[in-house]
N, C-alpha and C positions, 0 to 999 in steps of 0.2 A: 472417416478420419475426424470429421467435425464432432461426431458423437463421442468418440474416444477422448478427444481433446477436452470437450466440455465436461465429461465425466471426471477426468483427471483434475481439471481446474476446480470443479465442485468439491472434490476431495481435499484439495489444497486450501480452499476457502474455509471449509469446516475445520481443518487442522489448525488454521491460523486465527481462529475465533476464540477469545477468552470467554469464560462463563458470563462475564459482565457484558459481553457483546462486542468489545472493541477488537481491533486487529492486533495480533501478537505474532510477530515473525519468529521463526526458529532462531535461537541465539547462536552466535559463533563460539560460545564458550562450551564446546562439547557437541554442537550440532544435533543430529538426530540419528543415532545408529539404529540399525535394524534390531527390533525386539528390545530396544532400550527406551529411555526417557528422552523427550525432547529438551534441549537446553532452553531455558526461559530467557536467559541473558547471554551474551551481549547482543542486543538487537541492533541491526544495521539498516541504514536508510535505503540501501539498494534493494533490500527485500520488499520494502513497502512500494518502491518504485516499480519493481517488476510485477507485483500484484496489481497495481493500478493499470499498468499496460496490458496485462493479460485479460483483466476483467473488461476493460474498454474494448479490446478486440472481440471478446465474446459478445459484448453488447452490440458492436457494429455488425457482427455476423448474424446474430439471432434476433436483435431488436427487443430482447427480454430485459425489462427494466431492473430485474434482479441484479444483473451484472453491473449496471451503472451504479446501483446502490452499493455493491461490494467494492467497486473502485473508489468510491467516495469514503467508505469506511476505512480502507487501507490508507488513503490520503490523510485522513484525520489523525492518524498516528503521528504525522509530522507536527500537527498543531497542538498536540497534548492529550489526545484521546488514546492513551496508552497505559501501561501498567503503573506508571508513577505519576500520571497526570501532569507531566512536564513537557513543554514544547521542545521539539527537536529543531524546528526552524526558528531562526532568530531574526525577527523583522528589523531590529536595530542595525545589524550588520549586513543583512541580506543573505547571510550564510546559513548553512545547515550543520548542526552538530553531528559528530561522527558516530553517534549511537547512544543506546540506552543501557547502562549498567544496572545492577540490581538495586543500587542505592542513589544513583545520580545519572545525569546525562554526561556524556563524554564531551567536554568543552571544546575539543579540537573542531575546526570547521574546514575540513579538507575539500578539495575540488570534487572528488567522487561523491561525497555526501551532498554538497550543494547542487551538483548537476542532477543527482537523483531527485531532489526536491523540485528543481526547476523543470525537469522533464515531466514529472508527474503533474505539476501545475499546468504546463503547456498542453499536455494531452487532455486533461479534464476541460480546459477552456476550449480547445478545438472541438471536442465532442459536444460541449454545450452549444457552441456557435452553430455547428452542423444541425443539431436538434432544433434550435430556434429558426434556422433558415428553412428547414423542412416544414415546420409548423406554419411559417409565413406563406410558403408555397401552397399549402393545403387549404388556406383560408380563401 
């Protein structure tokens, strides 16, 4: 089951990688119908958050640093490493914008989007803390 899960996650990671290397979630403006084209926009924060979670779980299970790198790549989408090079997270308000349209960010900052950002940040910090604790134990 782990092998099947990792194979599926690897497929998703490849599917969500732009030619330029950044994370590109499937947009909700059409989604991705079988045998069709994937919708490039409207990209949603929950997609980045679930990719962060899935990759960190793969990292926890396998210890393979590839998964940690992919979790960080997905997280960077919030910070502006995305198709428009615009931050989704707003440090001024502490909120997270509701998505990325083809020409702008969605300025709404709903609870779901903000929680998606905060959950991603928390999971990355906890994974980093665990890694540092393990390194300290091994010294």
